[in-house]
N, C-alpha and C positions, 0 to 999 in steps of 0.2 A: 515585456520580455519576449525575446525571439524564441522560435521553436527549438533551435539547437541549444540555446542556454537552458531551456526548460528541460530538455532531455538530459543535459548534464546535471541539472539540479536533481532530477528524479534518480539519477544513478548513484547519488550519495546515500549510502545505506543509513548513516546516522540521521540524516534529514528524513529519509523514508520511514524509519522507525518512529520518529517523533510525529510525523504526519499521520501514519497509520494509527498511532495511539490516539491522536486527536480525532481521527475519523471514527474510531471505535467509540470514543466517549460521546461524540455527537449522535451516533446511532443508538447508543445505550448498551451497557454490558450487563448481562443477566447471569447470576450465579447458577451454575448447573446443579449445585447441591441444595440450596434453600430457596432459590428463585429471587433472591434479593437483587435490587437494582442500584444500590449505592456501593461504590468501590473506590479504593484509592490505589495509586500506582506505587509499587515497590521497585524503585530504581535498581537496586543491586540485583534483584531477581528478574527484572524486565517482565513483570507480571502484574495483573490487577489482583487486589485482595478484597474480598467481600467484607463490608463493615459489620455485617450481622454474624456470619459463621466463620469468617476468616479463611474461607476456601479460596485457593488461588486459581486464577484463570490466565493462561498464556495469551500473549498478544494475538496470536493467530487462531486460537480456539473459537469455534462457532462462526468462523468467517469462510470466505472462499479460499483462504490460504491455509485452512486447517489441514494438517498432514503434509504440507509441502515443506521440502527442505531447501527450496530456492530462496534467495534473498527477497526481503520485503520490497526492495526497490523494483524488482521485476514486475510487481503488481501495478505500480504507477506507470512504468514504461509501457506495459502491455495495454493498460486502459487508454493512455494517451495515444498510442499508435493505432489501436482499434478504432477509437473515436475519430481520429484524424483521417485514417485511410479507408475505413469501412471494409467493404468486400475486397479491396485491393491489397489489404494487409496480408503479409506472408510470414510464416514462422521463420523463414530464412532471414528476412529483414530484422526480425526480433532477435535472432541469434547473432546477427552482425552488431546490433546496437548493444546487446548485453555482453558479447564476447564469450558466451557460453559454448562449451565444446560439443555437447550432446544434444541431438535433435529430439529424442523421445520424451524426456521430462518436460521439455518446452511445449511439445505438442499437447500433452495432457493438461499442462498448466493453462495454455491459451484457450483450450476447449472449456475449462472451468470458468475462466474469466469472461469468455463470450456468453456462456449461459448466465452468469451473474449479471452482466450488462443487459442482456435481453429480458431478465426478470425484474429489473429495477429501472428507475427513471434515469436515463443516461445524462440528461441535462443537470439533474441534481448532483449526480456523481461528479460531473465535470466542474460544476460550480464549487463543490466541496474541495476538489483537488486544487483548483486555482486559488481558493481562499486559504487553504492549508499551506501551500507552498509560497504564496504571496506573503502571508503572515510570517512564516518562518524566515524568509529572506529579508523582510523588513525588520523584524525584532532581533534576529540572531546574526544577521549579515550573511553574505553569500558564502557558501562553503568553499574551501580551498580548491577542491577538485574541479568545481565548476568555474572558478575564477581564472584558472590557468589554461583554459582551452582556447 
């Protein structure tokens, strides 16, 4: 898959939500209330629910995206661009790729993502991303937004 197609795939919010859900499941979801580690996905609520105490956890809770109002797709775009460009990555480029109007929320978001990448194994994250998006495009087909570019 070419880089431009990959960015287009990352921009699809439905794909990003599914991929982030799988990413969370791979890393493990822990209940904040009882500490349980077995959860199931509530599709209508877009949340995990603990099998033990039935406490619900949002998709972003306990992750680098906690508290962010930005689309989940921005996480994958940011990780891809940071890993690809390294220190040459600019927030302006990210703003152009996402089409986001305002600089300030992107600055804070990118800072959080960079801290996350520096504190985790970047190769493992990249492998997870490639596997998640590769799996999605093979099993569910290419999203419409990506196929028309």
